C-alpha positions in Angstrom: 110.8 7.4 70.9 113.5 5.1 70.4 113.9 6.4 66.6 114.4 10.0 67.5 116.5 8.9 70.4 119.0 7.2 67.7 118.9 10.3 65.4 119.9 12.2 68.2 120.4 11.9 72.1 117.9 13.8 74.1 115.0 13.9 71.0 113.2 10.8 72.6 112.7 12.4 75.8 111.3 15.5 73.8 109.2 13.9 72.1 107.8 11.8 75.3 107.8 15.3 76.9 105.6 16.7 73.9 103.5 13.8 74.1 102.6 14.2 77.9 101.9 18.0 77.5 99.4 17.5 74.7 97.4 14.6 76.7 97.0 16.7 79.7 95.7 19.3 77.5 93.4 16.6 75.4 92.5 15.6 79.3 91.1 18.7 80.0 89.8 20.0 76.5 89.0 16.5 74.9 85.9 18.1 73.2 87.6 21.2 71.6 89.2 19.0 68.7 86.3 18.3 65.5 85.3 15.0 65.3 86.5 13.7 62.5 85.2 10.9 59.8 85.0 7.8 61.7 84.4 9.3 65.2 87.7 10.1 66.0 89.6 13.2 67.4 92.9 13.8 66.5 95.4 16.4 68.0 99.0 17.1 66.0 102.4 17.5 67.9 103.6 20.6 67.2 107.3 19.7 67.3 107.3 16.6 65.6 105.3 14.3 62.8 103.3 12.9 65.2 99.6 13.0 66.2 97.3 11.8 69.4 94.0 9.8 67.9 91.2 9.4 70.7 87.9 8.6 71.0 85.8 9.1 73.9 83.5 6.3 74.8 81.0 6.2 77.9 82.3 9.6 79.3 85.9 7.4 79.4 88.7 9.3 76.8 90.6 6.4 75.2 93.8 7.2 72.9 94.3 4.9 70.4 97.6 5.9 69.1 100.3 8.3 68.6 100.8 7.8 65.3 103.5 9.0 62.6 101.6 11.4 60.0 104.5 9.8 57.2 104.6 6.3 58.4 101.3 4.4 58.1 99.4 7.2 59.5 96.4 5.6 59.4 97.5 2.1 61.0 95.4 2.7 64.3 92.2 2.8 62.7 91.2 -0.8 63.6 91.4 0.4 67.3 88.5 2.1 67.5 85.7 -0.4 66.4 87.7 -2.8 69.4 86.8 0.1 71.8 83.5 1.4 70.5 
């Protein structure tokens, strides 16, 4: 968020709002996105080149990362093994 705020005032806040909105959608619709190879699910954030990665483990939703799809897009992959 800091990066986007430095690019333009208010843009970091816009990203936070988008993340919050998508996280709420995920809590209501967590089973809709397909399970990807590796056992995780992903929801793209429409306005930014980012996505939310999550898994459901023992009926608990775990958000593993909010990742930039252009910069090290799978840096978070090891986190999945720590949860499951």
